[in-house]
N, C-alpha and C positions, 0 to 999 in steps of 0.2 A: 833232365836236360843238362848237358855240361855247360860250363861258362863260355866255351868257344862257340857252341851252337846257339846259345842264347845271344851272345854278342853278334854273331852273324845274322841271326833272325832280326835283331833290332836294326842292323844296317839295311837289310833288305826291306823291312817294313818302311823305314824312313825314305829310302831311295825310291821305292815304288809310289809312296804317298806324294812325293814331289815330282813324279814323272821323269825321273832320271834313269838313263840306261846304265848298264854295267860298264860299257865302254866309256861313257862320259865321266862316271865316277872314277874309273881307273885313271883317266887323263888328269882330272882335277886333283887327285890324291898322289900323283907322281908314280903310278904303276905303268908298265909298258903294255899290258894287255888286260882284256876283260877277264881272262881265266884266273888271274890273281884275285879279283873281286869275287868271282864265282866260288873259289875255294874258301875264301874268308866267310862268305855268306853261308856256306855249307858246314862251317865249323871244322874244316879240315886242317887249317894252319893257324898258328899263333903269329901275332905281328908285334913289332916294337911300338913303344909309346909314341914315337914321332909319327908313325903311320896312323895310329888311333886318332891323334890330334888332326892330322891332315884329312882323314876321312870325315871326322866330325865337322871340320870347317867346310869341306866340300858339300856336306849335307845340311849345313846351317843349324847344327845342333852342338851339343857338348860331349866331350869324352865321357863324362859322368853318366849321361843318358845312355850312350852306346854300351857302357860297361854294366848298366843295370843298377847303378848306385842311386839314381833319382828317376822319377817319372817325368820330370820337367824337361821337355824336348828342346826348348829354345834357351839360349844363353840370356842371362839377366843383363839388362842395360843399366849399369851402375852410374852412368852419366846423369840419369834423371833422378837418382836417389837423393833425397834431402833429409836432413836431420831435424 
Protein backbone atom coordinates (compact mmCIF):
# COMPACT_ATOMS: atom_id res chain seq x y z
CA UNK A 1 0.00 0.00 0.00
CA UNK A 2 1.44 3.40 -0.93
CA UNK A 3 1.65 6.19 1.59
CA UNK A 4 -1.07 8.12 -0.27
CA UNK A 5 -3.53 5.23 -0.18
CA UNK A 6 -2.70 4.55 3.49
CA UNK A 7 -3.18 8.25 4.27
CA UNK A 8 -6.49 8.27 2.40
CA UNK A 9 -7.66 5.10 4.14
CA UNK A 10 -6.97 6.66 7.55
CA UNK A 11 -8.98 9.74 6.60
CA UNK A 12 -11.90 7.61 5.42
CA UNK A 13 -11.75 5.38 8.50
CA UNK A 14 -11.83 8.35 10.88
CA UNK A 15 -14.46 10.23 8.85
CA UNK A 16 -16.85 7.28 8.75
CA UNK A 17 -16.21 6.44 12.42
CA UNK A 18 -17.49 9.88 13.43
CA UNK A 19 -20.34 9.83 10.91
CA UNK A 20 -19.10 12.71 8.77
CA UNK A 21 -19.88 12.93 5.07
CA UNK A 22 -17.30 13.76 2.42
CA UNK A 23 -19.24 16.96 1.75
CA UNK A 24 -18.99 18.06 5.39
CA UNK A 25 -15.28 17.22 5.59
CA UNK A 26 -14.63 19.14 2.38
CA UNK A 27 -16.44 22.16 3.79
CA UNK A 28 -14.63 22.03 7.16
CA UNK A 29 -11.20 21.53 5.55
CA UNK A 30 -11.60 24.36 3.04
CA UNK A 31 -12.26 22.38 -0.14
CA UNK A 32 -14.96 23.41 -2.58
CA UNK A 33 -16.27 19.94 -3.37
CA UNK A 34 -16.66 16.40 -2.12
CA UNK A 35 -14.71 15.09 -5.11
CA UNK A 36 -11.47 16.48 -3.63
CA UNK A 37 -11.97 14.42 -0.47
CA UNK A 38 -12.91 11.38 -2.56
CA UNK A 39 -9.65 11.64 -4.54
CA UNK A 40 -7.62 12.02 -1.34
CA UNK A 41 -9.33 9.00 0.25
CA UNK A 42 -8.59 6.93 -2.86
CA UNK A 43 -4.91 7.92 -2.71
CA UNK A 44 -5.02 9.61 -6.09
CA UNK A 45 -3.66 13.02 -5.07
CA UNK A 46 -1.06 14.40 -2.70
CA UNK A 47 -1.92 17.40 -0.56
CA UNK A 48 0.05 20.19 1.13
CA UNK A 49 0.85 20.17 4.84
CA UNK A 50 -1.67 22.92 5.52
CA UNK A 51 -4.49 20.74 4.17
CA UNK A 52 -3.28 17.74 6.19
CA UNK A 53 -3.58 19.89 9.31
CA UNK A 54 -7.00 21.22 8.26
CA UNK A 55 -8.34 17.72 7.64
CA UNK A 56 -6.92 16.49 10.96
CA UNK A 57 -8.58 19.39 12.79
CA UNK A 58 -11.89 18.74 11.04
CA UNK A 59 -11.74 15.07 12.04
CA UNK A 60 -10.63 15.78 15.62
CA UNK A 61 -7.35 13.93 15.22
CA UNK A 62 -3.70 14.72 14.58
CA UNK A 63 -1.70 15.00 11.37
CA UNK A 64 0.64 12.35 12.83
CA UNK A 65 -2.24 9.86 13.05
CA UNK A 66 -3.36 10.56 9.48
CA UNK A 67 0.22 10.16 8.24
CA UNK A 68 0.55 6.82 10.03
CA UNK A 69 3.29 8.02 12.38
CA UNK A 70 1.26 7.16 15.49
CA UNK A 71 -1.71 5.01 16.40
CA UNK A 72 -2.96 7.66 18.82
CA UNK A 73 -6.01 9.18 17.17
CA UNK A 74 -6.73 12.04 19.54
CA UNK A 75 -4.45 14.97 20.24
CA UNK A 76 -2.98 15.05 23.71
CA UNK A 77 -4.28 17.69 26.07
CA UNK A 78 -1.13 19.11 27.59
CA UNK A 79 -3.12 21.58 29.68
CA UNK A 80 -3.77 18.77 32.17
CA UNK A 81 -0.16 17.59 32.21
CA UNK A 82 1.60 17.98 35.56
CA UNK A 83 5.19 17.44 36.52
